[in-house]
TORVEXLO-277714 format. One line per field, with one value per residue (C-alpha): residue number from 1; residue in one letter; x, y, z. Coordinates in steps of 0.5 Angstrom, whole numbers, plus 500, padded with zeros to 3 digits. Each point is the difference from the previous one (the first is absolute). Layout:
! residues N
nr	[NUM; ...] .
rest	[A; ...] .
X	[X; ...] .
Y	[Y; ...] .
Z	[Z; ...] .
END
This chain:
! residues 628
nr	[1; 2; 3; 4; 5; 6; 7; 8; 9; 10; 11; 12; 13; 14; 15; 16; 17; 18; 19; 20; 21; 22; 23; 24; 25; 26; 27; 28; 29; 30; 31; 32; 33; 34; 35; 36; 37; 38; 39; 40; 41; 42; 43; 44; 45; 46; 47; 48; 49; 50; 51; 52; 53; 54; 55; 56; 57; 58; 59; 60; 61; 62; 63; 64; 65; 66; 67; 68; 69; 70; 71; 72; 73; 74; 75; 76; 77; 78; 79; 80; 81; 82; 83; 84; 85; 86; 87; 88; 89; 90; 91; 92; 93; 94; 95; 96; 97; 98; 99; 100; 101; 102; 103; 104; 105; 106; 107; 108; 109; 110; 111; 112; 113; 114; 115; 116; 117; 118; 119; 120; 121; 122; 123; 124; 125; 126; 127; 128; 129; 130; 131; 132; 133; 134; 135; 136; 137; 138; 139; 140; 141; 142; 143; 144; 145; 146; 147; 148; 149; 150; 151; 152; 153; 154; 155; 156; 157; 158; 159; 160; 161; 162; 163; 164; 165; 166; 167; 168; 169; 170; 171; 172; 173; 174; 175; 176; 177; 178; 179; 180; 181; 182; 183; 184; 185; 186; 187; 188; 189; 190; 191; 192; 193; 194; 195; 196; 197; 198; 199; 200; 201; 202; 203; 204; 205; 206; 207; 208; 209; 210; 211; 212; 213; 214; 215; 216; 217; 218; 219; 220; 221; 222; 223; 224; 225; 226; 227; 228; 229; 230; 231; 232; 233; 234; 235; 236; 237; 238; 239; 240; 241; 242; 243; 244; 245; 246; 247; 248; 249; 250; 251; 252; 253; 254; 255; 256; 257; 258; 259; 260; 261; 262; 263; 264; 265; 266; 267; 268; 269; 270; 271; 272; 273; 274; 275; 276; 277; 278; 279; 280; 281; 282; 283; 284; 285; 286; 287; 288; 289; 290; 291; 292; 293; 294; 295; 296; 297; 298; 299; 300; 301; 302; 303; 304; 305; 306; 307; 308; 309; 310; 311; 312; 313; 314; 315; 316; 317; 318; 319; 320; 321; 322; 323; 324; 325; 326; 327; 328; 329; 330; 331; 332; 333; 334; 335; 336; 337; 338; 339; 340; 341; 342; 343; 344; 345; 346; 347; 348; 349; 350; 351; 352; 353; 354; 355; 356; 357; 358; 359; 360; 361; 362; 363; 364; 365; 366; 367; 368; 369; 370; 371; 372; 373; 374; 375; 376; 377; 378; 379; 380; 381; 382; 383; 384; 385; 386; 387; 388; 389; 390; 391; 392; 393; 394; 395; 396; 397; 398; 399; 400; 401; 402; 403; 404; 405; 406; 407; 408; 409; 410; 411; 412; 413; 414; 415; 416; 417; 418; 419; 420; 421; 422; 423; 424; 425; 426; 427; 428; 429; 430; 431; 432; 433; 434; 435; 436; 437; 438; 439; 440; 441; 442; 443; 444; 445; 446; 447; 448; 449; 450; 451; 452; 453; 454; 455; 456; 457; 458; 459; 460; 461; 462; 463; 464; 465; 466; 467; 468; 469; 470; 471; 472; 473; 474; 475; 476; 477; 478; 479; 480; 481; 482; 483; 484; 485; 486; 487; 488; 489; 490; 491; 492; 493; 494; 495; 496; 497; 498; 499; 500; 501; 502; 503; 504; 505; 506; 507; 508; 509; 510; 511; 512; 513; 514; 515; 516; 517; 518; 519; 520; 521; 522; 523; 524; 525; 526; 527; 528; 529; 530; 531; 532; 533; 534; 535; 536; 537; 538; 539; 540; 541; 542; 543; 544; 545; 546; 547; 548; 549; 550; 551; 552; 553; 554; 555; 556; 557; 558; 559; 560; 561; 562; 563; 564; 565; 566; 567; 568; 569; 570; 571; 572; 573; 574; 575; 576; 577; 578; 579; 580; 581; 582; 583; 584; 585; 586; 587; 588; 589; 590; 591; 592; 593; 594; 595; 596; 597; 598; 599; 600; 601; 602; 603; 604; 605; 606; 607; 608; 609; 610; 611; 612; 613; 614; 615; 616; 617; 618; 619; 620; 621; 622; 623; 624; 625; 626; 627; 628] .
rest	[M; A; A; H; I; A; T; A; M; K; P; K; N; N; N; S; N; S; N; N; N; S; N; C; C; S; N; G; Y; S; S; D; V; S; N; G; S; D; N; N; S; P; S; P; P; P; S; P; P; K; P; R; L; T; P; S; L; S; Q; C; R; R; R; L; R; S; K; T; K; S; F; V; R; R; E; N; L; G; S; G; L; N; F; R; R; N; L; R; Y; L; L; L; L; P; L; L; Y; I; S; G; L; L; M; C; V; G; P; F; S; G; F; W; G; Y; A; S; V; P; G; S; V; Y; R; S; Y; E; N; F; Q; R; L; W; D; D; I; R; L; D; N; S; S; A; L; Q; L; S; S; V; W; K; Y; K; R; R; V; K; V; Q; K; P; C; P; N; S; T; A; R; N; H; F; S; M; Y; R; T; S; I; M; E; S; P; G; S; S; G; Y; L; I; V; D; A; N; G; G; L; N; Q; Q; R; S; A; M; C; L; V; L; T; I; R; V; H; I; W; F; C; Y; A; H; I; C; N; A; V; A; V; A; G; L; L; N; A; I; L; V; I; P; R; F; E; L; N; S; V; W; R; D; P; S; Q; F; G; D; I; Y; D; E; E; H; F; I; N; N; L; K; G; Y; V; N; V; V; R; E; L; P; E; A; L; M; E; I; Y; D; Q; N; I; S; N; I; P; N; F; R; V; Q; A; W; A; T; V; N; Y; Y; L; G; V; V; L; P; I; L; R; D; Q; R; V; I; R; I; A; P; F; A; N; R; L; T; M; N; V; P; S; H; I; Q; L; L; R; C; I; T; N; Y; K; A; L; K; F; S; P; P; I; S; S; L; A; E; K; L; V; S; R; M; I; E; R; S; S; M; T; G; G; K; Y; V; S; V; H; L; R; F; E; Q; D; M; V; A; F; S; C; C; V; Y; E; E; G; E; A; E; K; L; K; M; D; S; F; R; E; Q; E; W; K; G; K; F; K; R; K; D; R; V; I; V; P; A; L; N; R; I; E; G; K; C; P; L; T; P; V; E; V; G; L; M; L; R; G; M; G; F; D; N; N; T; S; I; Y; I; A; S; G; K; I; Y; Q; A; E; K; H; L; A; P; L; R; E; M; F; P; L; L; Y; T; K; E; S; L; A; A; P; D; E; L; A; P; F; E; G; H; S; S; K; L; A; A; L; D; Y; T; V; S; L; F; S; E; V; F; V; T; T; Q; G; G; N; F; P; Q; F; L; M; G; H; R; R; F; L; F; N; G; H; S; K; T; I; K; P; D; K; R; K; L; V; V; L; L; Q; D; M; D; I; S; W; K; A; F; K; D; E; M; E; V; M; L; A; E; S; D; R; K; G; M; M; V; P; R; V; K; K; F; N; R; K; T; S; I; Y; T; Y; P; L; P; E; C; A; C; L; Q; G; S; N; N; S; T; F; R; L; T; K; G; A; N; V; L; N; S; H; H; E; S; T; R] .
X	[562; 508; 498; 497; 506; 505; 496; 500; 508; 501; 506; 497; 499; 506; 495; 496; 498; 503; 492; 501; 507; 497; 495; 504; 503; 494; 495; 504; 496; 502; 495; 501; 493; 498; 498; 508; 500; 503; 497; 504; 494; 501; 492; 501; 495; 492; 502; 504; 507; 504; 506; 506; 508; 503; 505; 507; 503; 503; 494; 497; 506; 500; 493; 501; 506; 497; 494; 504; 504; 494; 497; 507; 500; 493; 502; 505; 497; 495; 505; 503; 495; 498; 507; 499; 495; 502; 507; 495; 496; 507; 503; 494; 499; 506; 498; 494; 502; 507; 494; 496; 505; 502; 493; 499; 507; 504; 500; 492; 497; 498; 497; 496; 498; 502; 501; 507; 502; 501; 508; 502; 500; 505; 497; 504; 502; 493; 498; 506; 498; 492; 502; 507; 495; 497; 508; 502; 494; 500; 500; 500; 506; 507; 502; 506; 506; 501; 494; 498; 502; 495; 502; 506; 503; 502; 507; 503; 507; 504; 506; 507; 500; 504; 508; 504; 495; 498; 508; 501; 494; 503; 505; 497; 497; 506; 503; 494; 499; 507; 505; 505; 502; 500; 495; 496; 503; 498; 493; 498; 494; 497; 494; 496; 496; 500; 502; 495; 500; 509; 499; 496; 505; 507; 505; 502; 504; 502; 498; 494; 496; 495; 497; 501; 493; 499; 506; 498; 496; 505; 505; 498; 497; 507; 504; 493; 503; 507; 499; 495; 507; 505; 503; 504; 497; 504; 499; 495; 501; 495; 499; 497; 493; 495; 495; 502; 507; 503; 508; 500; 504; 500; 504; 496; 494; 501; 506; 504; 505; 494; 496; 505; 503; 492; 499; 507; 498; 494; 502; 508; 500; 505; 501; 502; 501; 507; 505; 502; 491; 500; 506; 496; 494; 505; 499; 492; 496; 494; 504; 497; 495; 493; 495; 493; 497; 493; 495; 499; 505; 499; 506; 500; 501; 506; 502; 499; 502; 503; 505; 503; 501; 504; 504; 503; 501; 501; 497; 493; 497; 492; 495; 496; 499; 494; 495; 504; 500; 493; 498; 500; 507; 502; 500; 507; 500; 495; 505; 505; 495; 498; 507; 503; 493; 500; 507; 505; 497; 502; 500; 507; 503; 497; 493; 499; 504; 495; 494; 501; 500; 494; 496; 503; 497; 494; 499; 502; 495; 494; 501; 491; 499; 506; 505; 495; 500; 496; 504; 497; 502; 498; 500; 498; 507; 499; 502; 494; 495; 502; 501; 493; 496; 497; 496; 499; 497; 504; 495; 502; 506; 504; 498; 503; 506; 500; 501; 505; 504; 498; 503; 506; 502; 497; 500; 494; 498; 494; 497; 500; 494; 499; 500; 493; 501; 494; 501; 494; 500; 507; 498; 493; 505; 505; 506; 501; 506; 496; 500; 503; 494; 496; 505; 499; 492; 501; 505; 496; 493; 503; 502; 507; 500; 505; 504; 502; 508; 499; 507; 500; 503; 500; 504; 499; 492; 496; 498; 503; 498; 492; 499; 504; 497; 493; 503; 504; 494; 498; 506; 505; 505; 503; 507; 503; 509; 501; 496; 504; 506; 505; 502; 507; 498; 496; 505; 504; 493; 497; 500; 500; 493; 502; 503; 495; 495; 504; 498; 493; 499; 505; 495; 493; 503; 499; 494; 495; 494; 502; 496; 501; 496; 502; 503; 507; 506; 503; 492; 499; 508; 499; 494; 504; 505; 496; 496; 507; 502; 492; 498; 498; 495; 502; 496; 499; 494; 498; 494; 494; 501; 494; 495; 504; 500; 492; 499; 505; 496; 493; 499; 494; 504; 500; 506; 498; 498; 507; 503; 497; 501; 507; 500; 498; 505; 506; 497; 500; 508; 500; 499; 502; 507; 501; 499; 504; 500; 500; 505; 501; 506; 502; 493; 501; 495; 503; 506; 505; 502; 493; 498; 507; 497; 499; 508; 503; 497; 506; 506; 494; 503; 505; 503; 503; 507; 501; 494; 499; 498; 504; 500; 504; 495; 494; 498; 501; 499; 498; 494; 499; 499; 495; 496; 498] .
Y	[042; 499; 500; 508; 502; 497; 504; 506; 500; 497; 505; 506; 499; 505; 502; 504; 506; 506; 502; 494; 502; 506; 498; 496; 505; 504; 494; 495; 495; 495; 501; 492; 498; 492; 494; 499; 503; 507; 506; 506; 504; 507; 501; 498; 494; 500; 497; 502; 498; 495; 503; 499; 500; 508; 501; 501; 506; 502; 499; 505; 505; 499; 503; 505; 503; 499; 504; 505; 501; 502; 504; 505; 499; 503; 505; 502; 502; 504; 504; 501; 502; 505; 503; 502; 502; 505; 501; 502; 506; 502; 501; 504; 504; 504; 501; 503; 505; 502; 500; 505; 505; 500; 502; 504; 504; 498; 503; 497; 503; 505; 496; 497; 506; 498; 506; 500; 496; 504; 502; 498; 507; 505; 507; 502; 506; 502; 499; 504; 505; 499; 500; 505; 505; 496; 497; 507; 503; 494; 503; 494; 497; 498; 493; 501; 496; 498; 497; 497; 492; 499; 492; 499; 493; 499; 502; 492; 500; 497; 494; 503; 495; 494; 502; 496; 493; 502; 499; 493; 498; 501; 497; 494; 500; 501; 493; 496; 501; 500; 494; 504; 507; 505; 503; 496; 505; 507; 501; 505; 503; 503; 504; 506; 506; 506; 502; 497; 493; 501; 501; 493; 495; 503; 497; 493; 503; 502; 503; 503; 503; 505; 506; 503; 499; 493; 497; 504; 493; 495; 502; 499; 492; 499; 502; 495; 494; 502; 498; 494; 497; 503; 503; 506; 506; 505; 507; 499; 505; 502; 500; 506; 498; 501; 502; 505; 502; 501; 499; 500; 495; 497; 505; 507; 497; 497; 501; 494; 499; 502; 494; 494; 504; 498; 494; 497; 494; 498; 500; 501; 505; 502; 504; 496; 492; 497; 501; 492; 499; 506; 497; 493; 505; 504; 506; 501; 498; 499; 494; 496; 495; 503; 496; 501; 500; 500; 505; 501; 496; 494; 500; 493; 501; 505; 494; 495; 502; 506; 499; 493; 504; 505; 495; 498; 505; 505; 505; 501; 505; 502; 503; 502; 502; 504; 497; 492; 501; 498; 504; 494; 499; 498; 507; 501; 500; 505; 504; 500; 504; 505; 502; 501; 504; 505; 500; 497; 503; 508; 505; 502; 506; 505; 498; 500; 507; 503; 496; 503; 507; 499; 497; 507; 504; 498; 500; 507; 501; 497; 505; 501; 493; 499; 497; 494; 500; 494; 497; 496; 495; 502; 495; 505; 500; 499; 492; 499; 503; 497; 493; 500; 501; 505; 506; 507; 506; 501; 494; 497; 504; 499; 491; 502; 503; 495; 494; 503; 501; 493; 496; 504; 498; 493; 498; 496; 498; 504; 498; 492; 496; 497; 508; 503; 508; 503; 506; 501; 494; 501; 506; 497; 495; 504; 500; 507; 504; 506; 507; 506; 503; 494; 499; 507; 499; 495; 503; 507; 494; 498; 506; 502; 508; 504; 501; 493; 499; 495; 496; 497; 493; 499; 499; 505; 502; 499; 506; 503; 508; 498; 495; 502; 507; 498; 496; 507; 504; 495; 500; 505; 498; 494; 498; 494; 499; 504; 507; 499; 497; 506; 499; 497; 496; 495; 501; 494; 495; 502; 494; 495; 498; 496; 506; 504; 495; 499; 509; 498; 494; 504; 506; 495; 496; 506; 503; 500; 499; 495; 499; 494; 500; 495; 494; 498; 497; 508; 500; 493; 501; 507; 499; 494; 504; 505; 494; 499; 508; 501; 494; 496; 506; 501; 507; 499; 502; 494; 502; 496; 502; 495; 506; 506; 499; 499; 507; 503; 500; 502; 507; 501; 497; 506; 502; 499; 492; 500; 502; 495; 494; 502; 501; 493; 498; 503; 496; 494; 502; 500; 494; 495; 505; 498; 492; 495; 493; 493; 497; 493; 496; 498; 503; 508; 501; 507; 503; 502; 505; 504; 497; 501; 498; 495; 497; 507; 503; 499; 505; 505; 501; 507; 498; 494; 501; 495; 501; 508; 504; 505; 506; 497; 494; 504; 502; 507; 499; 507; 500; 493; 500; 506; 496; 495] .
Z	[576; 498; 492; 501; 505; 494; 495; 504; 500; 493; 498; 496; 492; 496; 495; 505; 497; 502; 503; 505; 502; 503; 503; 505; 504; 500; 502; 503; 496; 494; 493; 500; 501; 503; 497; 499; 492; 498; 499; 497; 500; 502; 503; 507; 502; 501; 507; 506; 497; 504; 504; 497; 503; 500; 495; 500; 503; 494; 495; 505; 499; 493; 500; 503; 497; 493; 503; 503; 494; 496; 506; 499; 493; 500; 505; 496; 494; 504; 502; 494; 497; 505; 500; 492; 502; 505; 498; 493; 504; 504; 493; 498; 506; 499; 492; 502; 505; 495; 494; 504; 504; 491; 498; 507; 499; 494; 493; 499; 506; 495; 495; 505; 502; 509; 504; 503; 506; 506; 501; 493; 497; 503; 501; 507; 497; 497; 509; 502; 496; 502; 507; 501; 503; 505; 503; 499; 504; 506; 506; 504; 504; 497; 502; 505; 497; 508; 501; 493; 502; 507; 499; 505; 502; 507; 501; 502; 504; 495; 502; 497; 494; 502; 498; 502; 500; 493; 499; 503; 496; 494; 503; 501; 494; 496; 503; 499; 493; 498; 500; 500; 504; 495; 496; 495; 494; 496; 498; 493; 500; 494; 501; 495; 502; 505; 506; 505; 496; 501; 507; 501; 496; 500; 503; 499; 494; 495; 494; 501; 494; 504; 501; 507; 502; 497; 504; 506; 503; 496; 504; 507; 496; 498; 507; 502; 496; 501; 507; 498; 496; 504; 494; 499; 496; 496; 500; 493; 494; 497; 492; 495; 500; 493; 503; 506; 496; 506; 501; 508; 504; 506; 504; 496; 504; 506; 505; 499; 506; 503; 498; 502; 506; 503; 497; 504; 503; 496; 492; 498; 495; 495; 495; 495; 498; 501; 495; 499; 499; 495; 496; 499; 496; 496; 505; 497; 505; 495; 498; 506; 499; 502; 504; 501; 505; 502; 501; 508; 502; 506; 504; 500; 493; 501; 505; 496; 492; 500; 506; 497; 494; 503; 504; 494; 496; 504; 497; 497; 497; 500; 495; 500; 508; 501; 505; 500; 508; 503; 506; 505; 502; 507; 505; 500; 492; 501; 505; 493; 497; 505; 501; 493; 498; 507; 502; 495; 494; 500; 495; 498; 503; 494; 499; 507; 501; 495; 503; 507; 496; 497; 507; 504; 494; 499; 508; 500; 494; 505; 506; 498; 501; 507; 495; 497; 493; 496; 493; 495; 494; 495; 494; 494; 496; 492; 500; 506; 496; 495; 503; 503; 493; 504; 497; 503; 497; 494; 497; 493; 499; 506; 499; 492; 505; 505; 494; 497; 506; 503; 493; 500; 508; 500; 493; 498; 507; 499; 494; 502; 497; 507; 503; 501; 502; 503; 503; 503; 504; 503; 502; 503; 504; 503; 496; 497; 503; 504; 497; 504; 499; 503; 506; 501; 501; 504; 505; 500; 501; 506; 504; 498; 498; 496; 506; 499; 497; 495; 498; 493; 499; 493; 494; 494; 499; 495; 497; 506; 500; 498; 504; 506; 500; 503; 506; 501; 500; 506; 504; 498; 505; 494; 500; 497; 501; 494; 503; 507; 497; 498; 491; 503; 505; 495; 495; 502; 499; 493; 497; 506; 502; 505; 504; 499; 503; 505; 502; 499; 505; 505; 500; 500; 505; 505; 497; 506; 493; 495; 494; 495; 494; 495; 504; 498; 504; 502; 505; 502; 503; 503; 503; 504; 502; 503; 503; 503; 503; 502; 505; 494; 497; 492; 501; 492; 497; 495; 496; 497; 492; 499; 504; 499; 493; 500; 504; 496; 494; 503; 497; 505; 507; 505; 504; 507; 497; 496; 507; 504; 496; 500; 508; 500; 496; 504; 506; 496; 499; 507; 502; 495; 501; 508; 497; 502; 497; 505; 499; 502; 499; 493; 498; 498; 495; 498; 498; 506; 496; 500; 507; 504; 507; 504; 497; 500; 506; 504; 496; 502; 506; 500; 507; 496; 499; 495; 496; 500; 495; 498; 496; 495; 499; 496; 507; 503; 507; 502; 495; 502; 507; 499; 496; 504] .
END
């Protein structure tokens, strides 16, 4: 018995093989056999094994780690193979989709014998000619402008903006971020683009290379960043842009004094940098080192990265500034955007004066519809047609002409090897600018009759006489800023695209119906401004162009069937026009310039003397009240 026990408790032989080692943890038995002899055979004994001591905990851990690593390696290998296989399919599917479209609507479609994809061919003018008699003889009741919009938002009594509270908030906020009293320094922002993009970005600074619409948004963003960093804003200087070719300065477009006064208590604004700072940089702002800020930068980024540099250098220049501030900011910073957009930014007296005259003249010419009119943002200028790479009724001759224009204006941008131009695909996807005849067919289909006054907000229309003729047949009361204003009134605006755009913006702002045809900053900011004015409803027709091009290519569609489709499209624009996104704290996913509510709602109250929108601040009070 003693010998048996001694044999069982004998230490393991260090030469035991791996199978023995693995068995120790799995069955709790030793591979040693009786009779006191060592057996290194990997096979189990024929008789029940004798019990042995459980192996050490460290041995079991080693075995477990070895099995786990082996399992993980096998899993990783399998996952890697699956990922590569799936990635191959993910890369293959888009190629198949694009090649299929090229075969159907591209240059090979004729070779393969595919029928044209619905919506890929421009036949709108042919359809107009075919349907014109039905349109002209349509005796159905006309749509009344006063009843276009069916959806109504319940008007809530808005609380006044926390003027004193907000100012105190900024006072305490500045104290909290500053180590010493006073401002953090001067902030300079460079931006480029059009009027609306200016309006969203400028206001930090100084040198802004922009066309007016681009800065529309940047101005507001720059004011917000200035408030965030307690920076001093300098009235920007616009430099001549090679694209927009507009020499206008800030004071030519906006009222400087009004801008400075309405931001007092929130952001300090001065007209020039101090002479001491200008001397350091040889009187040239471009000599100030440029600081690149990441796109959609957060509040923490500005406070943690930009602010220390601003404190140290006392001046900082940010370029470019487009989309350099997130939409998710604290409420008091968001309020700065609202104040800038709807209170501080006011067109200069020459622009405001002529714009108000044009609005009054449109109201007078709309007497048959109660002073209400429709404005259309028509993007059918030659540069837009060329940039879209779309082909209209002139076919190959037009394509060659536009190829030449693109090369002249954009120097090889459209000839890069990685750029595939498929005009038919662009049309199917709704990327082609609507032509005047397409706009006319759509509006007549929606129920607007030939007594409706139409204002065209546009630059120089491509082949204007030819393309505007069918629209004028459908809507004889067709107006532009050139037809409403006398030549001597427009003379000071010639060569200044920003000023001309400001006129279009104001006239469109007060229309009962606004029609957008090609996207861009102009309609996005205008829709937001209209939502601000009209209790949250943009009162905007935003056509489904993918659906529209299919209908307009159908040479068998009846006028009644087309009208039914257009009425559905109008109802959808009505429904979407009054939608207000849900905004959770620090979780805004939409642009505050397109959807200004609820953050800017407190500025709507006309009884709020501090934030009342005056006649000059892009708002005609009498007309505004009549459209509520």
